[in-house]
C-alpha distance (Angstrom), angle and dihedral (degrees) to the residues before:
residue distance angle dihedral
M1 . . .
W2 3.82 . .
L3 3.78 136.4 .
K4 3.78 129.8 -153.0
L5 3.76 118.7 -144.6
G6 3.70 136.9 -176.5
M7 3.78 134.0 15.0
H8 3.79 108.9 -110.1
N9 3.80 91.5 36.8
K10 3.86 93.0 54.0
H11 3.82 99.9 151.4
R12 3.78 99.1 49.8
Q13 3.79 110.7 115.9
I14 3.81 121.8 -151.1
P15 3.76 122.2 -150.0
K16 3.73 118.0 -121.7
G17 3.79 106.3 -102.9
Q18 3.76 97.7 33.0
F19 3.84 121.9 127.9
E20 3.80 93.2 -96.3
T21 3.71 91.6 58.1
W22 3.78 93.6 54.1
F23 3.83 89.4 45.0
H24 3.84 91.0 53.0
R25 3.79 91.1 53.0
L26 3.70 84.7 67.7
V27 3.84 97.9 37.4
P28 3.87 113.8 21.9
C29 3.80 113.9 -143.1
P30 3.83 95.8 -114.1
A31 3.80 91.9 52.5
L32 3.77 92.1 48.5
R33 3.84 92.7 47.2
S34 3.82 88.7 48.7
L35 3.72 90.8 52.5
L36 3.70 94.5 50.4
R37 3.84 92.5 47.1
R38 3.82 89.2 54.5
Y39 3.80 99.6 48.1
H40 3.85 107.7 14.6
P41 3.77 119.5 90.2
R42 3.79 118.3 -116.0
A43 3.84 108.0 -75.4
R44 3.79 119.6 -115.4
R45 3.76 121.9 -123.6
G46 3.77 122.9 -95.6
R47 3.82 92.6 25.4
K48 3.88 112.5 162.1
I49 3.83 95.5 -149.2
T50 3.88 132.3 31.2
G51 3.68 124.4 -137.1
H52 3.77 88.1 -113.1
E53 3.85 90.6 56.3
C54 3.86 92.0 41.4
L55 3.89 93.0 56.5
T56 3.86 93.5 44.7
A57 3.90 90.3 48.4
Q58 3.87 90.2 49.8
V59 3.82 92.7 53.6
Y60 3.85 89.1 47.5
H61 3.82 89.5 48.6
G62 3.89 85.9 53.7
L63 3.78 89.2 64.2
R64 3.80 97.0 49.4
R65 3.71 121.3 81.0
Q66 3.69 96.6 -170.7
G67 3.89 130.4 51.6
T68 3.80 135.8 34.5
L69 3.81 127.0 -81.3
S70 3.83 90.7 -105.3
H71 3.75 90.9 53.6
H72 3.76 91.2 53.0
V73 3.85 93.1 46.2
K74 3.78 86.3 55.4
E75 3.75 91.7 47.0
L76 3.75 98.0 45.6
L77 3.89 102.1 31.8
G78 3.79 104.2 20.8
I79 3.76 90.2 -124.2
T80 3.81 122.2 136.7
I81 3.77 112.4 -144.7
S82 3.82 134.7 144.5
D83 3.85 123.9 -112.5
A84 3.80 89.6 -119.7
A85 3.80 89.7 57.4
L86 3.84 90.9 47.7
T87 3.73 91.4 50.7
Q88 3.89 90.5 53.7
R89 3.83 86.7 47.6
R90 3.77 94.9 52.0
A91 3.82 91.8 45.9
R92 3.83 87.9 59.6
L93 3.78 91.6 55.9
P94 3.87 107.0 95.3
W95 3.71 119.1 -129.2
E96 3.75 91.9 -124.0
V97 3.78 89.7 73.5
F98 3.79 95.4 63.0
P99 3.90 101.5 57.3
R100 3.83 88.4 48.7
L101 3.80 89.4 46.6
L102 3.87 89.1 53.5
E103 3.81 90.1 50.0
L104 3.91 89.4 51.5
A105 3.77 95.6 45.5
L106 3.86 104.0 40.1
H107 3.82 115.2 74.2
P108 3.86 135.9 136.3
L109 3.72 116.4 -72.9
A110 3.90 106.0 178.4
E111 3.86 119.0 96.7
P112 3.79 116.6 -146.1
R113 3.84 97.0 -135.0
R114 3.81 96.1 39.9
H115 3.88 102.2 36.8
T116 3.84 100.9 40.3
A117 3.77 93.2 159.8
A118 3.82 90.3 61.5
F119 3.85 90.3 61.9
Y120 3.89 137.8 62.9
H121 3.76 115.2 -159.8
G122 3.85 89.7 -26.7
L123 3.76 94.6 -48.2
R124 3.77 117.3 121.2
L125 3.89 110.9 -120.8
V126 3.82 107.2 -124.7
G127 3.85 128.1 170.3
I128 3.85 131.1 -160.6
D129 3.82 122.2 -153.5
G130 3.78 140.5 147.2
T131 3.75 135.0 -135.4
Q132 3.82 139.8 173.0
W133 3.72 133.2 -124.7
S134 3.81 126.9 -153.5
V135 3.93 117.7 -122.2
R136 3.73 126.5 -160.6
N137 3.91 122.5 -92.0
T138 3.82 96.8 -110.6
P139 3.80 121.7 147.1
R140 3.74 91.6 -113.0
I141 3.77 95.6 52.1
L142 3.86 94.8 44.1
G143 3.71 89.3 48.7
S144 3.89 88.9 59.1
L145 3.90 104.5 31.4
S146 3.73 130.6 44.1
K147 3.77 125.0 -142.8
A148 3.76 118.9 -117.2
A149 3.80 120.3 -117.2
A150 3.76 113.3 -100.1
R151 3.78 130.3 -163.8
R152 3.82 94.6 -78.3
L153 3.89 108.9 3.2
D154 3.77 137.4 -3.7
A155 3.75 117.0 -53.0
A156 3.74 117.4 -89.2
F157 3.76 95.9 -113.5
A158 3.82 137.3 20.0
K159 3.86 113.0 -113.1
V160 3.82 135.5 -131.7
G161 3.80 114.3 -152.2
L162 3.78 124.0 -130.9
V163 3.85 127.9 -172.4
V164 3.83 118.5 -173.6
V165 3.71 130.8 -174.4
V166 3.84 102.8 -144.4
E167 3.89 133.3 -164.9
L168 3.82 96.0 -126.0
G169 3.75 98.4 -155.7
M170 3.82 91.1 52.3
H171 3.86 104.8 28.4
N172 3.92 81.0 -127.6
P173 3.85 115.3 150.7
L174 3.86 111.1 -128.5
A175 3.89 99.4 -179.4
A176 3.86 137.8 -6.9
A177 3.79 139.2 -165.1
I178 3.79 121.5 -161.1
G179 3.90 123.8 -155.9
R180 3.82 107.6 -134.8
E181 3.84 90.8 165.7
G182 3.72 104.3 44.0
E183 3.87 94.4 -91.3
A184 3.68 122.5 176.3
E185 3.87 123.0 -107.0
A186 3.87 90.6 -108.8
V187 3.78 91.4 56.1
L188 3.73 93.5 48.8
A189 3.83 92.1 44.6
R190 3.82 90.5 59.3
R191 3.93 89.3 56.5
A192 3.86 91.1 44.9
V193 3.79 96.3 51.1
T194 3.87 90.8 63.3
G195 3.77 85.4 76.9
L196 3.78 94.5 56.2
P197 3.80 112.0 131.9
E198 3.77 126.0 -128.6
K199 3.85 121.7 -92.8
C200 3.73 97.9 20.0
L201 3.91 136.9 135.4
L202 3.83 109.5 -130.7
L203 3.72 114.0 -149.1
G204 3.88 118.0 -163.1
D205 3.81 139.8 170.9
R206 3.85 127.7 -121.2
L207 3.76 94.4 -72.0
Y208 3.90 87.8 72.1
G209 3.95 94.3 40.1
T210 3.73 98.0 95.0
A211 3.86 133.0 105.0
K212 3.81 90.3 -111.6
W213 3.74 93.6 55.4
V214 3.80 93.1 40.8
V215 3.88 90.9 57.1
E216 3.84 88.7 50.4
W217 3.94 91.6 47.2
L218 3.72 93.5 48.7
G219 3.84 92.7 54.4
L220 3.91 92.6 42.7
C221 3.78 92.6 46.5
A222 3.83 93.9 48.0
E223 3.73 89.4 55.7
R224 3.84 91.7 53.3
Q225 3.81 103.3 33.6
S226 3.75 88.6 -112.8
H227 3.82 138.5 130.9
F228 3.85 138.0 -149.0
L229 3.76 137.3 -139.0
V230 3.96 115.5 -166.8
R231 3.78 134.8 172.2
V232 3.89 115.1 -122.6
R233 3.69 132.7 -152.9
S234 3.89 112.7 -110.4
N235 3.97 92.6 -123.4
L236 3.81 98.0 62.4
K237 3.72 115.4 108.5
A238 3.96 124.3 -131.3
R239 3.79 130.3 163.7
V240 3.75 114.9 -123.4
V241 3.71 112.8 -126.7
E242 3.78 103.4 175.9
S243 3.81 134.5 -0.6
L244 3.83 113.7 -134.7
G245 3.90 128.9 -145.7
D246 3.80 96.3 -109.9
G247 3.89 94.2 57.0
S248 3.82 97.1 -94.1
A249 3.71 126.7 109.5
L250 3.86 144.3 -153.1
V251 3.77 110.0 -113.8
E252 3.72 135.0 -173.2
L253 3.72 123.0 -131.6
L254 3.77 131.9 -167.5
G255 3.82 111.3 -142.2
R256 3.83 142.2 148.0
D257 3.80 127.2 -111.7
A258 3.82 125.5 -137.3
Q259 3.81 90.6 -80.8
G260 3.75 91.8 52.8
R261 3.70 95.8 -107.9
K262 3.85 119.3 146.0
Q263 3.73 114.2 -111.1
R264 3.85 135.6 178.3
V265 3.73 118.3 -145.9
V266 3.87 136.6 170.2
V267 3.73 123.4 -131.2
R268 3.78 131.2 166.7
E269 3.82 116.7 -103.0
I270 3.91 121.3 -151.7
R271 3.90 122.8 -171.2
G272 3.77 121.9 -172.9
R273 3.74 143.1 160.0
V274 3.83 117.6 -122.5
V275 3.78 116.4 -156.7
G276 3.80 111.0 -157.0
R277 3.86 125.1 -145.6
G278 3.74 88.9 -99.4
G279 3.77 94.7 50.5
K280 3.77 95.5 -99.4
V281 3.80 112.2 147.5
T282 3.72 120.0 -146.3
V283 3.88 122.7 -177.0
V284 3.71 114.6 -142.1
R285 3.74 130.1 -162.0
L286 3.86 121.2 -168.5
W287 3.78 138.6 -178.3
T288 3.73 120.2 -157.0
S289 3.85 138.5 170.3
L290 3.79 89.5 -135.5
L291 3.73 98.5 103.5
A292 3.76 103.6 171.5
A293 3.77 109.5 93.2
A294 3.80 95.0 -170.7
Q295 3.85 91.7 57.9
H296 3.73 97.4 36.3
P297 3.84 110.8 32.1
A298 3.68 117.7 -157.5
R299 3.83 96.8 -121.4
E300 3.94 88.5 51.1
L301 3.88 90.4 55.0
I302 3.82 94.7 47.1
E303 3.83 90.7 51.0
L304 3.88 89.4 47.0
Y305 3.81 93.6 50.3
A306 3.84 88.3 70.8
Q307 3.65 89.6 71.6
R308 3.88 88.3 72.3
W309 3.89 83.2 82.5
E310 3.86 87.3 73.2
A311 3.75 86.4 76.4
E312 3.88 89.0 59.7
L313 3.79 89.8 49.0
S314 3.72 89.8 51.2
Y315 3.79 90.8 55.3
R316 3.87 88.8 49.5
E317 3.79 91.6 55.1
L318 3.90 91.8 46.6
K319 3.74 95.4 47.2
I320 3.76 106.2 31.5
E321 3.82 110.6 20.7
M322 3.85 95.8 38.6
R323 3.78 105.7 28.3
G324 3.78 102.3 24.9
G325 3.83 93.9 -131.4
E326 3.76 144.1 1.3
L327 3.73 97.8 -94.7
L328 3.78 114.6 107.5
A329 3.74 121.6 -140.3
S330 3.85 97.9 -140.3
H331 3.75 124.2 105.1
T332 3.81 101.3 -150.4
V333 3.82 132.0 48.1
E334 3.78 91.9 -118.3
T335 3.80 95.4 53.3
A336 3.82 90.5 42.4
A337 3.85 90.0 55.7
Q338 3.81 87.4 49.0
E339 3.79 90.8 51.5
L340 3.85 89.4 51.5
A341 3.65 93.9 51.3
C342 3.82 92.1 48.9
V343 3.87 91.5 46.4
V344 3.75 89.9 54.3
I345 3.93 92.6 51.4
A346 3.77 86.9 46.9
Q347 3.82 88.7 59.0
A348 3.90 88.2 51.7
V349 3.75 88.5 53.7
V350 3.90 89.8 52.7
A351 3.77 87.2 47.9
Q352 3.73 92.5 58.3
V353 3.83 91.0 50.0
R354 3.87 90.6 50.5
A355 3.81 92.2 49.7
E356 3.76 91.3 51.3
A357 3.80 96.6 45.1
G358 3.90 96.0 37.9
G359 3.73 103.3 46.2
A360 3.85 107.3 -167.0
A361 3.83 92.6 -13.4
V362 3.89 96.0 64.7
L363 3.81 98.6 151.4
R364 3.76 93.2 53.2
V365 3.78 88.7 67.5
S366 3.72 106.7 92.7
F367 3.80 113.9 -113.6
A368 3.77 91.9 -152.7
K369 3.86 92.2 48.6
V370 3.81 90.8 49.3
V371 3.86 89.6 54.5
A372 3.85 93.8 47.0
V373 3.75 95.8 44.5
M374 3.80 97.2 44.7
E375 3.76 91.3 46.1
G376 3.75 89.0 60.8
V377 3.82 93.9 43.9
W378 3.81 93.1 49.9
L379 3.81 92.2 45.5
T380 3.81 90.1 49.7
L381 3.72 93.2 50.3
A382 3.72 93.6 46.1
V383 3.90 93.6 49.2
G384 3.86 93.2 38.8
A385 3.77 95.0 48.2
G386 3.88 103.4 135.0
V387 3.69 92.7 14.1
L388 3.82 101.3 66.6
S389 3.79 116.5 59.0
E390 3.81 121.3 -127.3
R391 3.72 92.0 -103.5
Q392 3.78 92.5 52.4
E393 3.88 90.8 48.0
R394 3.65 91.0 51.2
A395 3.70 93.9 46.3
L396 3.75 90.5 50.7
V397 3.85 92.9 55.3
Q398 3.75 90.1 47.7
R399 3.68 92.3 49.1
A400 3.82 90.4 51.8
M401 3.84 89.9 52.3
L402 3.74 91.7 51.1
Y403 3.84 91.1 48.6
L404 3.84 91.8 52.8
A405 3.83 90.0 48.0
E406 3.98 89.8 50.3
V407 3.78 93.9 50.8
M408 3.84 95.7 47.8
S409 3.82 113.2 143.2
A410 3.81 119.8 -109.1
P411 3.83 117.7 -102.3
R412 3.83 113.4 -72.4
R413 3.77 114.0 -84.6
A414 3.80 121.2 -125.9
R415 3.86 88.9 -106.6
S416 3.77 137.3 126.8
C417 3.89 136.8 176.4
P418 3.81 125.0 -134.6
R419 3.83 117.7 -93.7
A420 3.79 98.7 -115.2
V421 3.70 139.6 116.1
R422 3.88 132.8 -141.5
Q423 3.83 94.0 -130.5
P424 3.88 106.1 32.6
V425 3.82 117.6 -161.0
S426 3.75 99.4 -178.4
S427 3.89 134.3 10.9
W428 3.87 93.8 -40.4
P429 3.84 111.7 125.8
R430 3.81 114.4 -112.8
L431 3.82 117.2 -105.1
I432 3.82 108.7 -134.9
K433 3.82 99.1 161.1
N434 3.78 132.4 18.2
E435 3.74 112.5 -112.1
S436 3.98 134.7 165.9
L437 3.74 128.1 -156.8
H438 3.77 122.7 -140.3
G439 3.84 132.7 -158.1
E440 3.67 139.8 63.0
I441 3.87 126.0 -54.3
G442 3.82 115.9 -116.4
Y443 3.84 126.1 -139.3
E444 3.79 131.0 -162.4
I445 3.81 127.6 -179.6
L446 3.84 116.4 -131.5
P447 3.75 117.8 -156.9
V448 3.90 115.2 -113.5
S449 3.76 108.9 -114.0
T450 3.80 117.9 -122.6
T451 3.70 91.0 -146.7
């Protein structure tokens, strides 16, 4: 019922159910120690905190909206150390540790029989998308990253890019790539997709709906028995090979592979009209590697594509509900990248708790409530170590899971809000009064033209 952690703090016992036990479900202690032995420089004598403990504390810190890293180290590990000393300790952690740590920690969570909404015909629903995080205006950061041009002047903060491959039915990160040198989303996406699991259906937005990306997707998906479904701009050219009975068509594209060689490939194109709850009509064009129209009807795939928005909701949970904003606390690009890696792993820890508390209805368990409740549980177990019995600790964790199950949200309503902003800076309509639209969304398949 107990777990021993760390090298210098050998006799500290960790109650079952504390944060570290959840973290080490993702990254077992032997694997983490092996990783540090491989990449971490030889430790100096008399250190207060090991690399093992420093990484664990950084992930825990990613879950906490209040308090400094030194405060959370004291809370979690019982070690008193200054923030300045922790900054030096973090600076000695080589970056190579963190991509490997993400590979160890991020893995699929949904089970086909239990979480049926997370699958389509046996394929795990996976989304890919990118976002940016603001970093502080310190001399070291501004010497490495440039600010983007805004409407009048430069942006307030420089940005660090992040691309995540997310399990849509669980909001569970599966792979991530972090831009330490201002890389574009497309560059980071090529790194992130190396963590794509087998037998999945990858959903992407219009950035990935090009002939070049399709050639790459086809090769990657063939290796992993997977498929893709991406949205495409209306002005891209494709030659119709065969019209199918459901209104879709097989089309031929000319793209280039990773070596730059021209390659012709065949995918299936689907066009449809989506009628929103307010009557607004949007024409959607999709390309997919699911070629069998009888098994995967066009209307079914257009409706399925709407689940790509779960990736956007996952980012909202990460930025707003867990971190309270998109501004990172770190003062260098290296430590900002470390912070992002640990935040993504912290989201994977929350996904574990949601899966255990929610059963089959994982996304009805509030992300914000999971963070708030488990913060209290982990703090109580840390402070009460040696005071609470093992039975009491186990009962406390079970009670927390039951509480989260009891306060699950109701099923999502058929409701949406207008796409408008209060202070528009482009062509967006101005929002004067908050409104919401109710009702079902309509779908209509449009035949793919042969011209």
